[in-house]
C-alpha positions in Angstrom: -65.9 129.6 -14.5 -62.2 131.1 -15.1 -63.4 134.7 -13.9 -60.2 136.4 -16.0 -61.0 134.5 -19.4 -64.3 135.6 -19.1 -63.7 139.1 -18.1 -61.4 139.5 -21.2 -63.3 137.7 -23.6 -65.9 139.8 -22.9 -64.0 143.0 -22.7 -62.8 142.2 -26.3 -66.1 142.1 -27.9 -65.5 146.2 -27.5 -64.0 146.9 -31.4 -62.3 149.8 -30.1 -60.5 147.8 -27.1 -60.1 144.6 -29.4 -58.1 146.9 -31.9 -55.8 148.2 -30.0 -52.7 145.9 -29.6 -51.1 147.8 -26.1 -54.4 147.7 -24.5 -54.8 144.3 -25.2 -51.2 143.7 -24.1 -52.2 145.7 -20.7 -55.5 143.8 -20.0 -54.3 140.1 -21.0 -50.4 141.0 -18.7 -52.4 142.2 -15.8 -55.3 138.8 -15.9 -52.3 136.6 -15.9 -51.6 137.8 -12.5 -55.3 137.1 -11.4 -56.3 140.4 -9.7 -58.3 140.5 -6.7 -60.3 143.3 -7.8 -61.4 141.7 -11.0 -63.2 139.6 -8.6 -64.9 141.7 -6.1 -68.1 142.1 -8.4 -68.5 138.4 -8.7 -68.0 138.0 -4.5 -70.9 140.3 -4.4 -73.1 138.7 -6.5 -73.0 135.4 -5.2 -73.2 137.0 -1.4 -76.7 138.6 -2.7 -77.8 135.0 -4.5 -76.9 135.8 -8.0 -74.5 133.6 -10.4 -70.7 134.4 -11.2 -71.5 134.5 -14.9 -74.4 137.4 -14.0 -71.1 139.8 -12.7 -68.8 139.6 -15.5 -70.5 143.0 -17.1 -69.0 144.5 -13.4 -66.0 143.1 -13.8 -64.9 144.1 -16.9 -66.0 147.5 -16.3 -63.4 147.2 -13.1 -60.9 145.7 -15.0 -60.8 148.8 -17.2 -61.3 151.3 -14.6 -58.2 149.9 -12.3 -56.3 149.7 -15.4 -57.1 153.4 -16.3 -56.5 154.5 -12.6 -53.0 152.9 -11.9 -52.1 154.5 -15.3 -53.1 158.1 -14.2 -51.5 157.8 -10.6 -48.2 156.6 -12.4 -47.9 159.2 -14.1 -49.0 161.5 -11.2 -46.5 159.8 -8.6 -43.7 159.7 -11.6 -43.3 156.0 -10.8 -40.6 154.4 -12.4 -42.4 151.2 -12.9 -44.7 152.7 -14.6 -45.8 151.8 -18.1 -46.1 155.6 -19.5 -42.0 155.4 -19.0 -42.4 152.7 -22.5 -45.2 154.5 -23.9 -44.8 157.8 -23.4 -47.0 160.0 -21.4 -49.3 161.0 -24.2 -50.2 158.0 -25.3 -50.8 156.5 -21.8 -53.0 159.5 -21.0 -55.0 158.5 -24.0 -54.9 155.2 -23.1 -56.5 155.6 -19.9 -59.1 157.9 -21.2 -60.1 154.9 -23.5 -60.3 152.7 -20.3 -62.6 154.9 -18.6 -64.9 155.0 -21.5 -64.8 151.6 -22.0 -65.5 150.8 -18.2 -68.9 153.1 -18.6 -69.6 151.4 -22.7 -69.3 147.9 -21.2 -73.2 147.8 -19.6 -74.8 148.9 -22.7 -75.3 145.8 -24.8 -74.9 143.4 -21.5 -78.6 144.0 -19.6 -81.8 144.1 -20.4 -82.9 146.1 -17.7 -82.5 150.6 -18.4 -82.5 151.2 -14.8 -79.8 148.7 -14.1 -77.9 149.6 -17.1 -78.4 153.6 -15.7 -77.6 152.7 -12.5 -74.7 151.3 -12.9 -73.2 153.8 -15.3 -74.2 156.3 -12.6 -71.8 154.4 -9.9 -68.9 153.9 -12.2 -69.0 157.8 -12.8 -69.3 158.9 -9.5 -66.4 156.7 -8.6 -64.1 158.1 -11.3 -65.3 161.6 -10.1 -64.3 161.0 -6.2 -61.0 159.1 -7.8 -60.2 161.9 -9.7 -60.1 164.3 -6.8 -58.5 162.1 -4.3 -55.6 161.7 -7.1 -55.1 165.2 -7.2 -55.7 165.7 -3.5 -52.7 163.0 -3.1 -50.3 164.4 -5.8 -49.9 167.2 -2.9 -48.7 164.8 -0.3 -50.7 165.1 3.0 -49.2 167.4 5.5 -51.2 165.8 8.6 -53.7 162.9 9.2 -56.8 165.2 8.1 -55.6 165.7 4.7 -54.7 162.0 5.1 -58.2 160.7 5.4 -59.5 163.2 2.9 -57.3 161.3 0.3 -58.1 158.0 1.4 -61.8 159.0 1.4 -62.1 160.4 -2.4 -58.6 157.8 -3.6 -59.3 154.4 -2.0 -62.5 154.1 -1.1 -65.0 154.3 -3.8 -63.2 152.2 -6.0 -63.7 149.2 -3.8 -67.3 150.2 -2.7 -68.2 150.6 -6.6 -67.1 147.1 -7.1 -69.2 145.7 -4.8 -71.9 147.5 -5.3 -72.1 146.8 -8.8 -71.8 142.9 -8.4 -74.6 142.9 -6.1 -76.6 145.3 -8.3 -76.3 142.4 -11.4 -76.8 139.8 -8.9 -80.3 140.5 -8.3 -79.6 142.9 -4.8 -82.1 145.6 -4.0 -80.7 148.9 -4.0 -80.7 148.6 -0.2 -78.1 145.5 0.1 -76.2 147.4 -3.0 -75.8 150.3 -1.0 -74.8 148.4 2.2 -72.2 145.9 0.2 -70.8 149.7 -1.0 -70.4 150.9 2.4 -68.6 147.7 3.3 -66.3 148.1 0.2 -65.3 151.8 0.9 -64.3 150.5 4.6 -62.3 147.1 2.7 -61.0 150.2 0.9 -59.8 152.0 3.3 -58.4 148.9 4.9 -56.5 148.0 1.8 -54.8 151.6 1.8 -53.6 151.1 5.1 -52.3 147.8 4.9 -50.6 148.6 1.8 -48.8 151.6 3.4 -47.7 149.3 5.9 -46.2 147.1 3.8 -44.6 149.8 1.8 -43.0 151.1 4.6 -41.7 148.3 6.8 -40.1 146.8 2.9 -36.4 146.4 2.6 -35.0 147.4 0.3 -36.8 151.3 0.5 -40.1 151.5 -1.2 -40.1 154.5 -3.6 -42.4 156.3 -1.2 -39.7 156.7 1.3 -37.4 157.8 -1.4 -39.4 160.6 -3.3 -40.3 162.1 0.3 -44.0 161.0 0.2 -46.1 160.5 3.7 -48.4 157.4 3.7 -49.9 156.6 7.1 -46.8 155.2 9.3 -44.5 157.7 8.1 -46.6 160.8 8.7 -47.6 159.5 12.2 -43.8 159.3 13.1 -43.2 163.3 11.4 -45.5 164.7 12.9 -46.7 163.0 16.4 -44.3 164.5 19.4 -42.2 161.5 20.3 -38.5 161.3 21.6 -36.9 160.3 18.3 -39.3 162.3 16.0 -35.7 164.8 15.0 -34.1 161.5 14.1 -36.5 159.8 12.1 -36.9 163.2 10.4 -32.9 163.1 9.5 -33.0 159.3 8.7 -35.5 160.5 5.9 -33.4 162.2 4.4 -30.7 159.5 4.1 -33.1 156.5 3.4 -31.4 154.7 0.8 -28.9 153.9 3.0 -29.7 150.4 4.6 -28.9 151.5 7.7 -31.0 154.5 8.3 -34.0 152.2 6.6 -33.3 149.7 9.6 -33.0 152.6 12.0 -36.0 154.7 11.2 -38.7 151.5 10.5 -37.5 150.7 14.3 -38.7 154.0 15.1 -41.4 153.5 13.5 -42.3 150.3 15.6 -41.5 152.1 18.8 -42.9 155.6 18.0 -46.4 153.7 17.4 -46.9 154.4 14.1 -47.2 150.8 13.2 -49.5 149.9 16.3 -51.4 153.2 15.4 -52.0 151.7 12.2 -53.4 148.6 13.5 -55.6 150.4 15.7 -57.4 151.9 12.4 -57.6 148.8 10.6 -59.2 147.0 13.7 -61.6 149.9 14.0 -63.0 149.6 9.9 -62.9 145.7 10.5 -65.3 145.7 13.3 -67.7 148.6 11.7 -67.4 146.4 8.0 -68.1 143.1 10.0 -71.5 145.1 11.6 -72.4 146.4 8.2 -71.9 142.6 6.7 -74.3 141.6 9.8 -76.8 143.7 9.0 -77.4 142.5 5.8 -79.4 139.7 4.3 -77.1 137.5 2.1 -77.4 133.7 1.1 -73.5 133.6 0.9 -71.3 135.9 3.3 -68.0 133.7 3.3 -66.3 135.1 0.6 -66.8 138.8 1.8 -65.6 137.9 5.1 -62.5 136.6 3.8 -61.9 139.8 2.3 -61.4 142.1 5.6 -59.6 138.9 7.4 -57.4 139.0 4.7 -56.4 142.5 5.1 -55.7 141.9 8.9 -54.0 138.6 9.0 -50.6 139.7 7.3 -50.4 143.0 10.0 -50.9 140.6 12.6 -47.8 138.5 11.0 -46.1 142.0 11.5 -46.2 142.1 15.0 -45.7 138.5 15.6 -42.1 139.3 13.6 -41.2 142.3 15.5 -42.1 140.5 19.0 -45.3 142.4 20.2 -48.7 141.4 20.9 -51.4 143.4 19.1 -53.8 143.8 21.9 -51.2 145.3 24.0 -50.0 147.7 21.3 -53.8 148.7 20.3 -54.8 149.6 23.9 -51.5 151.4 24.3 -52.4 153.6 20.9 -55.6 154.2 22.2 -54.2 156.5 25.0 -51.8 157.7 23.0 -55.2 159.6 20.7 
């Protein structure tokens, strides 16, 4: 079964969605990129012994939720890549509203169990509540690490936890197993946030985070932890659009321990996630195992590229903090 085509077909059964050209175009363009997040409910459903097609309502809900959150996040971040530049912020906000409503509505005609309907909508609504708080916290840019992890807790983790929880629920899992996969998904979401922070800060040319003065975890570490190159790093941040400044700043991220500190936190969450997965009775856990592995391997590649051994860096950073 083609998950993306089936998800779109299911979404377009909602009259308001199918009658809204910009929403249809947004969802079709997203599906063409085969986003991993649309597959999360299916992975969870299969893990608990369900069939692909059982998870399609959850994939449809997650597709709408993801699209709405990106629309809002782009506006809050004033991201030049956001489609609100073409639509205007008013229309983009309206689209975000209808997509959130659609993610809740999608379960009404699809499920025979009232209990599952109510639980699914409750999980989604809680996710939207938490993510809205996280997005608002993120607007203020974290001044320290405590604030950073608070943002991750609300903004990044709930989406992934809910995606797996919904898939497990529709696959016939018990509440205990579905809750365990929700915890696993939250840890995965935190890993994705750290992974993305590393990728963005080490990208060439400078990622927008550098240019607008945001503080993903590696940059926050280099700004706030006492190290010999801290003052120089702060100076470089003011001229980061210069290629030489970016190169020097990224080298400081490596030498001051910011990159290894991110790897340290990735490994902590990877270990915790694997422990949760091992504690659950699942017929097929391979796809879920691959999720967390996929968040680790590219970072290991980064360490190889800079000529460092992850085990040594992890030992060093554990002694730093």
